[in-house]
DOKOL-619323 format. One line per 3 residues: number of its first residue (from 0); their letters; for each residue y, z, x of N, C-alpha, C, O. Coordinates in steps of 0.05 Angstrom, whole numbers, plus 5000, padded with zeros to 4 digits. Atoms other than C-alpha are relative to their C-alpha. Example, Ala and Ser with C-alpha at 12.3 -4.5 7.8 and 13.67 -1.06 7.14 Angstrom:
0 = as = 4976:5000:5018:4910:5156:5246:5024:5000:5018:5024:5013:5039 ~ 4976:4999:4984:4979:5143:5273:5022:5014:4985:5044:5018:4995;
//
This chain:
0 = mly = 4985:5023:5010:6871:1936:1361:5029:5004:5007:5040:5027:5007 ~ 4973:4999:4991:6941:1920:1384:5020:4998:4977:5044:5001:4981 ~ 4982:5004:5023:6969:1909:1314:4984:5005:4974:4960:5007:4974;
3 = kir = 5012:4999:5026:6956:1919:1240:5015:4982:4981:5039:4977:4985 ~ 4988:5017:5020:6970:1874:1181:5006:5017:4975:4989:5032:4966 ~ 4992:4985:5025:7008:1903:1121:5021:4984:4986:5032:4965:4996;
6 = qae = 4979:5012:5016:7055:1883:1066:5027:5007:5013:5030:5030:5022 ~ 4974:4995:4988:7126:1876:1091:5015:5021:4984:5013:5023:4960 ~ 4982:4980:5012:7175:1932:1078:5029:4990:5004:5034:4973:5021;
9 = ksd = 4972:5009:4998:7250:1923:1068:5011:5004:5028:5026:4988:5038 ~ 4990:4994:4973:7262:1954:1136:4989:4979:5021:4999:4979:5044 ~ 5011:5020:4982:7221:1896:1168:5016:4974:4999:5013:4957:5017;
12 = lta = 4988:5026:5005:7266:1840:1143:5018:4991:5023:5017:4967:5030 ~ 4983:5008:4977:7316:1840:1201:4983:4991:5023:4989:4971:5036 ~ 5018:5007:4978:7260:1839:1252:4986:4973:4995:4982:4958:5014;
15 = myq = 5013:5025:5007:7226:1782:1215:5019:4977:5005:5011:4956:5016 ~ 4981:5021:4996:7289:1741:1215:5006:4995:5030:5008:4972:5039 ~ 4995:5003:4971:7302:1755:1289:4976:4985:5014:4981:4968:5031;
18 = ler = 5023:5014:4989:7231:1732:1305:5001:4970:4992:4997:4953:5009 ~ 4997:5028:5010:7241:1669:1263:5021:4985:5016:5017:4963:5025 ~ 4978:5013:4985:7307:1654:1298:4992:4995:5029:4998:4974:5041;
21 = elf = 5009:5003:4973:7277:1666:1367:4980:4977:5004:4982:4962:5023 ~ 5021:5020:4997:7218:1620:1355:5009:4972:4991:5001:4952:5003 ~ 4994:5026:5012:7250:1564:1314:5029:4992:5003:5037:4970:4994;
24 = gdh = 4973:5008:4995:7323:1565:1334:5015:4990:4976:5015:5002:4955 ~ 4984:5011:5021:7368:1521:1292:4983:4990:4976:4994:4984:4955 ~ 5017:5010:5022:7308:1500:1249:4987:5023:4985:4969:5020:4969;
27 = cyp = 5012:4976:5012:7293:1571:1226:5010:5003:4971:5030:4992:4963 ~ 4991:4993:5027:7296:1597:1155:5025:5018:5002:5027:5033:5021 ~ 4977:4982:5000:7362:1631:1138:4992:5029:4994:4972:5034:4981;
30 = dfl = 5007:4971:5003:7363:1707:1138:4997:5008:4971:4980:5025:4964 ~ 5002:4992:5028:7374:1711:1062:4973:4993:4988:4965:5005:4968 ~ 5026:5008:5011:7307:1676:1050:4980:5023:5002:4964:5027:4983;
33 = frq = 5019:4977:4997:7269:1737:1076:5005:5021:4979:4986:5033:4968 ~ 4993:4980:5021:7306:1783:1028:4991:4989:4973:4980:5004:4956 ~ 5009:5011:5026:7293:1735:0970:4970:5000:4998:4959:5007:4976;
36 = ayd = 5029:4999:5000:7220:1730:0989:4990:5028:4994:4971:5032:4979 ~ 5007:4972:5004:7215:1805:0992:5004:5008:4971:4988:5023:4959 ~ 4994:4993:5028:7247:1811:0923:4982:4985:4980:4973:4996:4960;
39 = cwp = 5014:5017:5019:7209:1753:0890:4969:5000:5003:4955:5000:4984 ~ 5029:5002:4995:7140:1752:0923:4991:5021:5020:4981:5014:5042 ~ 5005:4979:4981:7130:1819:0957:4971:5000:5011:4967:5006:5035;
42 = sgl = 5028:5000:4990:7054:1812:0961:4995:4976:5019:4975:4976:5034 ~ 5004:5024:4983:7062:1744:0996:5014:5003:5027:5013:4984:5043 ~ 4985:4996:4975:7104:1773:1053:4985:5021:5016:4988:5045:5011;
45 = lva = 5016:4982:4984:7057:1803:1105:5011:5000:5028:5021:4980:5038 ~ 4992:4997:4972:7073:1829:1174:4977:5010:5017:4960:5024:5007 ~ 5017:4988:4979:7034:1844:1237:5018:5019:5015:5039:5011:5025;
48 = vse = 4983:4980:4988:7060:1908:1266:4984:5013:5023:4961:5020:5021 ~ 5013:4987:4976:7045:1936:1336:4996:5029:4995:5006:5041:4975 ~ 5005:4971:5002:7021:2007:1347:5025:5016:4999:5025:5038:4988;
51 = cgh = 4974:4985:5000:7093:2028:1359:5018:4992:4977:5041:5001:4976 ~ 4984:5007:5024:7117:1996:1293:5017:4976:5003:5032:4970:4984 ~ 4985:5024:4995:7147:1933:1322:4987:4976:4986:4963:4972:4988;
54 = vvg = 5010:5024:5014:7140:1870:1279:4994:4978:5021:5012:4970:5036 ~ 5008:5021:4980:7101:1819:1322:4993:4974:4987:4987:4954:5000 ~ 5006:5024:5014:7088:1768:1268:5003:5003:4970:5004:5026:4960;
57 = yvl = 4999:4999:5029:7093:1750:1195:4988:4974:4988:4986:4954:5002 ~ 5007:5024:5016:7067:1702:1142:5013:5003:4973:5014:5025:4962 ~ 4987:5001:5026:7103:1682:1079:4985:4980:4982:4982:4957:4989;
60 = ssp = 5012:5017:5019:7066:1655:1019:5012:5005:4972:5023:5026:4968 ~ 4989:4996:5027:7087:1644:0947:4984:4982:4980:4973:4962:4988 ~ 5011:5018:5020:7061:1616:0882:5018:4976:4996:5041:4977:5002;
63 = sfn = 4985:5024:5006:7082:1546:0862:5009:5002:4971:4994:5010:4953 ~ 4990:5000:5027:7126:1540:0801:5006:4972:4991:5025:4959:5001 ~ 4996:5027:5010:7120:1474:0764:4988:4998:4972:4977:5017:4962;
66 = rqt = 5010:5004:5027:7100:1445:0698:4970:5003:4997:4960:5010:4976 ~ 5029:4997:5001:7026:1446:0716:4990:5028:5006:4966:5032:5008 ~ 5007:4973:4992:7027:1520:0735:4978:5011:4982:4960:5026:4991;
69 = etq = 5019:4989:5019:6987:1536:0672:4972:4989:5004:4952:5003:5000 ~ 5026:5013:4997:6931:1487:0688:4991:4998:5029:4967:4998:5035 ~ 5006:5002:4971:6935:1481:0764:5015:5021:5015:5039:5019:5019;
72 = rda = 4987:4978:4985:6949:1544:0802:5001:4994:5029:4981:4994:5044 ~ 4995:5006:4972:6979:1525:0868:5016:5023:5013:5030:5038:5000 ~ 4984:4981:4984:7007:1569:0923:5007:4986:5026:4995:4967:5035;
75 = wil = 4990:5012:4975:7045:1554:0987:4998:5021:5022:5003:5045:5018 ~ 4995:4985:4976:7041:1581:1057:5026:4988:5011:5026:4965:5021 ~ 4974:5011:4993:7115:1573:1073:5007:5004:5029:5024:4989:5039;
78 = gia = 4993:4995:4972:7117:1601:1142:4982:5021:5013:4972:5039:5000 ~ 5014:4981:4984:7082:1638:1197:5014:5001:5028:5022:4980:5038 ~ 4988:4997:4974:7110:1665:1262:4986:5023:5015:4980:5044:5003;
81 = ven = 5012:4979:4983:7079:1705:1319:5016:5001:5026:5020:4980:5039 ~ 4986:4995:4976:7118:1734:1377:4986:4987:5024:4961:4988:5026 ~ 5012:5015:4978:7107:1693:1441:4979:5016:5016:4957:5006:5021;
84 = kmq = 5019:4984:4983:7073:1750:1480:4975:5008:4984:4955:5017:4997 ~ 5024:4993:5017:7024:1761:1421:4985:4975:4992:4963:4978:4980 ~ 5015:5024:5008:7004:1689:1412:4974:4998:5016:4973:5006:5040;
87 = gkg = 5026:5002:4987:6932:1674:1429:4983:5025:4998:4961:5027:5010 ~ 5014:4974:5002:6910:1745:1410:4989:5004:4972:4980:5027:4965 ~ 5011:4998:5026:6887:1731:1339:5019:5009:4978:5011:5012:4955;
90 = vgk = 4981:4990:5020:6951:1754:1304:5004:4979:4978:5003:4986:4954 ~ 4995:5021:5019:6965:1687:1270:4975:4996:4982:4978:4994:4957 ~ 5025:5003:5015:6892:1680:1248:4997:5024:4980:4989:5020:4957;
93 = all = 5002:4976:5018:6892:1752:1220:5020:4998:4977:5013:5005:4954 ~ 4980:5002:5021:6957:1740:1182:4992:4979:4980:4993:4984:4955 ~ 5008:5022:5019:6933:1674:1152:4975:5008:4984:4974:5002:4961;
96 = sea = 5024:4991:5014:6865:1703:1135:5006:5019:4978:4995:5017:4956 ~ 4993:4980:5021:6896:1761:1097:5016:4986:4978:5011:4991:4955 ~ 4985:5015:5020:6945:1714:1062:4981:4983:4982:4983:4983:4958;
99 = laq = 5019:5016:5015:6887:1668:1042:4983:5017:4982:4976:5009:4960 ~ 5015:4982:5017:6847:1727:1016:5016:5008:4975:5004:5010:4954 ~ 4983:4993:5023:6905:1746:0972:5005:4977:4981:5011:4981:4957;
102 = lad = 4995:5024:5016:6911:1674:0947:4973:4988:4990:4973:4965:4981 ~ 5027:5010:5007:6836:1667:0932:4997:4990:4972:4981:4972:4967 ~ 5003:5009:5027:6846:1658:0858:5017:4975:4993:5018:4966:4970;
105 = ynr = 4985:5025:5004:6891:1597:0867:4982:4976:5004:4964:4977:5021 ~ 5017:5025:4998:6862:1527:0859:5005:4985:5025:4987:4972:5037 ~ 4992:5016:4977:6900:1497:0917:5021:5015:5016:5039:5027:5005;
108 = ili = 4981:4988:4981:6937:1523:0978:5014:4977:5014:5000:4960:5027 ~ 4984:5020:4987:6993:1479:1004:5014:5012:5024:5020:5036:5024 ~ 4986:4990:4976:7026:1485:1072:5023:4982:5006:5024:4959:4998;
111 = tvh = 4977:5015:4989:7091:1463:1103:5000:5005:5029:5005:5027:5038 ~ 5001:4998:4971:7087:1449:1177:5008:4974:5013:5001:4952:5003 ~ 4993:5024:4985:7117:1401:1227:4975:4989:5013:4959:5004:5024;
114 = pkn = 5025:5012:4989:7063:1352:1251:4995:5007:5030:4972:5006:5039 ~ 5004:4993:4972:7075:1372:1324:4998:5030:5005:4995:5038:5028 ~ 5003:4971:4997:7071:1447:1311:4971:5007:5007:4953:4998:4994;
117 = tti = 5027:4993:4992:7012:1477:1347:4985:5017:4980:4960:5019:4982 ~ 5013:4984:5021:6998:1522:1287:4982:4982:4983:4964:4993:4969 ~ 5017:5018:5016:6967:1461:1254:4971:5003:5007:4954:5000:4989;
120 = kly = 5028:4996:4992:6903:1474:1294:4989:5025:4986:4966:5024:4977 ~ 5009:4976:5014:6899:1544:1264:4995:4994:4970:4976:5003:4959 ~ 5004:5007:5028:6908:1516:1194:4974:4984:4997:4959:4989:4978;
123 = qil = 5025:5015:5002:6851:1467:1207:4976:5017:5004:4956:5014:4990 ~ 5022:4981:4995:6806:1522:1234:4994:5016:4974:4970:5021:4968 ~ 5004:4984:5025:6817:1561:1169:4996:4982:4976:4996:4993:4953;
126 = gl = 5007:5018:5022:6803:1500:1127:5023:4991:4982:5019:4982:4960 ~ 4977:5009:5015:6874:1483:1104:5007:4972:5006:5026:4961:4995;
//
C-alpha cells in the first residue's frame, strides 16, 4: 500500500493547508480552519499519509450543531483533498470510507461540494 489512513496530528496541519491551497487556490479553506477542526473535532480530521510520512490527502467531517441535534443526529463531510499525483489510486475512497465508518451512528450525512467538482462521482459511488 502506498499510504495509510490515520487521525490527523497537530504536525499535519500545515501540510493539509498547503494541499488545500494547491488544489483549491483562492477558494480554499483558511489555514486557521484546520487548527480549529483539529481542536474541535479531532476524530473527524483524517489524513492519508505516504510510506515516508508525507500527507497525500485528508477528509474533514464534523457533527452538526442545531436545535434538532437531540432528535436528528446529522454530520457533515466538509472537505476532502487528495494530492494530484495520488488521485485515481483509491486514496479519496479510502478516506471517505473511513470517515463514513466513524459517522455510522449518525442519522444523516450531509456534504458540501461544488456541482462541477469531480469528487461528486465518488460521493455518489459511496451512496451520499
